[in-house]
C-alpha positions in Angstrom: 224.9 65.8 184.3 222.1 63.7 185.7 222.8 61.2 188.4 220.7 58.1 189.2 220.7 57.1 192.9 219.2 53.7 193.7 218.3 52.9 197.3 219.4 49.2 197.3 217.5 48.3 200.4 214.2 49.6 199.1 214.5 47.8 195.7 212.8 44.5 195.2 214.4 43.7 191.8 211.2 43.9 189.7 213.2 45.2 186.7 210.6 47.8 185.7 213.2 50.5 185.8 215.6 48.4 183.7 212.9 48.0 181.0 211.8 51.7 181.2 215.3 53.2 180.7 215.7 54.3 177.0 219.5 54.3 177.3 219.6 50.8 179.0 222.0 52.0 181.7 220.3 50.1 184.6 220.7 46.4 185.3 220.2 44.1 188.3 223.2 43.6 190.5 224.9 40.2 191.2 224.6 40.9 194.9 221.6 41.0 197.2 220.1 43.6 199.5 219.1 43.1 203.1 215.7 41.7 202.0 217.4 39.1 199.8 216.6 40.7 196.4 218.9 41.5 193.5 218.7 45.3 193.3 218.9 47.7 190.4 222.3 49.4 189.8 223.6 51.9 187.3 226.0 50.4 184.7 226.9 53.5 182.6 226.1 56.7 184.5 227.5 59.2 181.8 224.9 57.9 179.3 222.0 59.0 181.5 219.6 61.5 179.8 217.9 62.6 183.0 214.5 61.6 181.6 213.4 60.2 185.1 211.5 57.3 183.6 213.2 54.9 185.9 212.2 56.9 189.0 208.6 57.3 187.8 208.2 53.6 187.0 209.7 52.3 190.3 206.8 51.1 192.5 209.0 51.0 195.6 210.3 54.6 195.3 213.8 53.3 195.3 215.2 55.6 192.7 216.0 59.3 192.9 217.5 61.5 190.2 219.9 64.3 190.8 219.9 66.9 188.1 221.9 70.1 188.2 222.1 70.1 192.0 218.4 69.4 192.4 217.2 66.0 193.8 214.0 64.7 192.3 212.1 62.1 194.3 208.8 60.9 193.1 205.9 59.8 195.3 207.6 60.1 198.7 205.6 57.9 201.1 
């Protein structure tokens, strides 16, 4: 089963991942990260398809996808 991992401290709350997710499982949290932004969080993990659109869309590289024991990180800076 795919697992979405959001690094809350890297996220700036742009909502691009929320709009990119075809299953609509991401949303902005009610809390704030250390930079003062509302960060993306996973609302319904079991519905994740593992398409990785959220991770590809994220300009801050704040999302990683775990799929069958393999961790996918895009554009590691």
